[in-house]
Phi, psi and omega in degrees: 000343183237069182299329180295330177286315179299314182295330181275348180084020178150162184296309181297320178299318181295319178295315180296321177299320180292321176299318179297322182297325180265009178062041176265149179273001183281151175216158177294137175280115185260129173270121183303331182285343183238008186293340182261001180265137177291099186265151172241034181212138177219158177225138178238127187221144174206117181055238187266011180237148172202163175227139172254144180234129173242166174234147179283156184257336185252354174206160182281108178208130169267133187239091180267155166237167188225113185248148173213131179054037176080016182230132175279117186254342182201160176223159180211172174206130182208151177276342188263122178290331178290315177297324177303306185288331175297318180294316181294318178298317179297321181292310189280326186264009180225150177274085186228166174265168177295330177292322175301317180297314182295324178293324183280327182236108186295339181278359179258132179238129180287151177278165186297333182268359191298315184298320181297318180288321178298324185266359178083015181253027188294325181292309178300317180300314184292320175301315181293324176298318178294319181299324184262005181274112183296335180285351179251028185303324183293343179260355191299316181304316180290316182299323182301325179265329180294324183295336181266352182286135186291341178258302185294324181292350179257000171272155183275123182267147170206162182244147172234103191056241181271355187271132175267124183242163182230146183228149175279351180227161185262356181247163181262138005286142182283156176258100183246007185304127176066015179259139178292164171222162190233128180233127177294137179271089189296334180280003178276352180231165169273098185279132178297152177294159185303320182284355177259348182281131174223184187293347180260359180299131180242151177243082183279150177057038178293143172264135182243136177261127181254125180228172172239129184058024178062011182235320183271113182288128181249340180148178178206161179170187177289184187301317181293316180294320180296322178298319178297320179295316179300310184294325179296333184255011174281146174302146184295332184262023184293139179230178178298150178298140180254160172295145178120193183241178179302329179294333179281000000 
């Protein structure tokens, strides 16, 4: 199904040939440890943007994604390797939004969070998404007050299983060094059985355990008390989350 890959002697070679054909300066990022393995995955990166490319096995499809500042903002699928590299070149070599990319290439679809990240409202957007997420009901009491806090509400929130974590940056990998995290103490309540839980189920008066790195116990209490514990254990020089990743 992929004669251009066979003729080029490999996936990365085919992608690089296509970049050369459209006169792009981009090339596949090769990992020396995997350069001799027949791969069906490639990555193209430049500064704070990159794209990963996979191929389908049961039909001819190139499957790219489009990342910026550690966040995947769009995905696509196309049969044409030339259209594929044109989209990646346009994304990586230009100062554009994911919406600009999607408008120019119909096979690219922006993700639900793309507009918030494109417009710089990703922290506020993510907090509100968590607040309205029914699967995070056990965290709602804490989120309701944390989202309004002038310090905590400006850090980027994410969850790891039941634990609410905070980051100094909005992209992955997150920067969580020395920051507390909050876990609901589910055995502190009579939790309804799974078949009794619905979208209106509430977890009132939840007790929250505050730890650092999920190992160092800092304290526990209701939502207000847990917020005080978190703020007491924040670094003194903490600022609003920035675009980028922990490496930035």
